[in-house]
N, C-alpha and C positions, 0 to 999 in steps of 0.2 A: 482429838483433845481428850487428855487423860482425863481419868475419872477424878483425882485429885484435882486438877484444875477445874474440872466441871463443877465440883461442888465448892470450891472456893468461889466460882462466878456466880453461883446460885446465891451464896451467902451475899454477895456484893449487891445483887440484884434485889434481894429481899430489904438491904440496908437501905438501896437507894430509892425504890417504889415507895408510894403512900400507901399503907396498910389498910384493909387487909388484900393482899396479892392474889388474884385467882390462879389458879393452875395454867387456866388457859393464857393469861397473861405472862407467866414464866416461860412456858413454853413458846411464845411468840417472840418474847425477848431475847431466849436464849437459842432459839431454831432447833428445840428439843421436842419429842412427843411427850404426850400425856404422861404415858407410862413410864418413860425415864424420870420425869418431874416427880411423880409420886414415889418412885423407887428411892430418888436421890433425898426427898424430903425425910423420908424415913432413916435413910442413912444420917444425915446431918443430927436427927434427933438421938441417934444412937452414939454419937460421939460427943453429945452433951449440948447442942445447941437448944435453948428453949424456941420452939416455934409453936404458936397456938393456931388454932384453925382446923380445918380438913376440909377435904375435897367438896366442891359446891358452894362452900362458904369463904374462901380464903385463906391466906395463911398471915400471920404476923410474926415477925422477929421480936421476940422478947427480951431473952438474955443470948448473948454469944460466949459461951463459957470458955473459948480459947481466947478471948481477949480480956485481958487485965483493965480495971476502971482508969480512966485519967481524971487529974485533977486539976480544975479550973475555977478562978474566982467568976461570979456570974459576970462582972464586966469584960473579963478575959474570953468569955464564951460569946458575949454579945458583939465583940469586935471580931471574933473568927466568923461569926455568922454573918454580919455585913461584908466584911473581906471578901469572903467565898460567894456571897451572892452578887458582890460588883463584879467578880471575876466571870461568874456564869453569865453575865450581862454583857459585859465589854471583850470578854476573852474570844479567840477564835474556837471554832467547834470542838477541837480536843482539849482545848484548856478548859471549856466551859464544861465539857464532860467530867474532867478531872476535878473541878470545883465541887460538881455535884456529888461526885463519889467521893472525895473529902470530908464532906458533910456528913454524909450517909455512913462513914468509918466511925467521926468523932460522936455522932448520936448514938452509936452502938458500944461506946466505950465509955461514957460519962453514967454517973449514978442516975436512978431514974428520974429523980426531980428536976435535973438538969436535962435529961432527953427530952422531958415534955416540953421545957423551956425553949430548947432548942428547935422542937417540932413546931412550935406556935410562937415563934420568936416575934417580937415586936418591932424589929428593924427588918427594912429590906432595900434593897437597891434597884432604881428604874433609871432608865434613859429615855426621856422622851424625842429626844432628836435622833433618829435612825442612823446607824453606824454604815459608813460607805460598804458596798459589798466587796470583798476581797475573795480574788481569784486564785492565789496561790495556796499552797499547802504551808501553812505557819508553822506547823509543826516539824518540818522539815528545816525550815528556818532557824527554829530554835536549836536544833538538833545540831546544824552545821555551826552555830554560833558558840555552843558548848566545845564541839569537836575542834573549833578554831581553824575551818577551812573555809575558802573562798566561795561565794556562789556567783552564778550568772543569771540575769534576768534582763528582759526587755522593760524599758521605762517611759512612761509618758507624764510629761512635767506639765507644771501649771499652764503655760502655754500651747501644751498640746504637740510640743516637738518629740517625737520617738528615740531612743536610744538604748544600746545594750550596754550593759553596765557588768563589769567585773568587780564585787568588791569584797571585803573584809568585815563579816558583818559582827559587831562590838556588843548590840546590845538594842531591845524592843523598849519601846516606850509606849505605853496605851494613855492617849489623851481623850480629851472630852469627846471630839468630833472625829477623831482618826487615829489610827495606830501606826505608828512610825519605826522605822529602822537606824539605828545610830551606826556608821560604816565608814570605812576608810575605801574609797572610790580609786581605782586605778586608771581610770578614764581621766579624771580629773586631777589625779595625784594629789588629793586633797580629802579632808573628812565632809562627808554629804550627811544630810538626813533625808530618807526615802518615804513616803506614804505607801504604806502595805497596798491600798486599794488600785494603786497606779502602777503596780509591779506586775508582769506575766510571764509565762514561760520561765518558772525559777528552776534552777539545776544545780545541783551539787557539783563541785570540781574536785578535784586530789590536791590541790593546791593548798598546802598547810601553812598557816602564819602564827602557830605557835611557838613560842610563848608570848606573843604581843598583845592579846587581847585586852587584858586588863589594864596596862599601861597605856594603849591607845585610847581605851574608854574614857580614863580619866582626862586624858588630855582632851579630848573630845567634849567631855561635860564642862570642863574648866572654859574650853573657849565659847560653849553656849552661854555658859554664867557670866562671862566678862561682855560677850555681845549683847544679854539682856539688863545688865546693871545700870543703874543711872550714872550719869557723870558726876565726878566727884563734887563740882560745885552743887549740883542738885542735891546729893545728899547732906552736904554741909548746911544747905538751906533747911532740909527737912528736920535737921537737927536742932 
């Protein structure tokens, strides 16, 4: 790891963890020696970061001179906090970490009054029904979806039947009780929705379906909307 990257990672860690952050905690988080942590704190202070504290008491990032302030209305800030905290609850591990990191970045760039408001927000997100355990690497699935390449995985349906599927991943949807993949399935030659917790042995292929993802996703979503929409006579009665 280069020194520049290490200093950047330390800033991110100071933003993410609840202050004050001890040197030992920083060393454990970053896999560094205490001597390196002390030296990097001095280096960050030397380039303009305002870091309060000292060895034995912990450190608090007061101001990051490298980042300009962001302007948000208070309601916008509340919406960001709630949305990112919800992602931290329902997202896969890498997405949850990204949400917490994004919150730390926002806190570092808003004015002090709003930073306090963000740190002690009155809104939070919880899910009392536990999410099913997901055994695949969802970050790999997201990457394949963006790159528009097919993936292959073993799948167990609601009846317990096992199949091997090759699909074109179109999008991920995070529902109340499960997370699902919207895809074009080559086995069924049709659109299908797959629960992530029923997928195993995910692998990325070299088969590209670019540039079909967006139009296929629109078609898939249109079909879902038609399937869940009430019949025309029901709609007429409700009017």
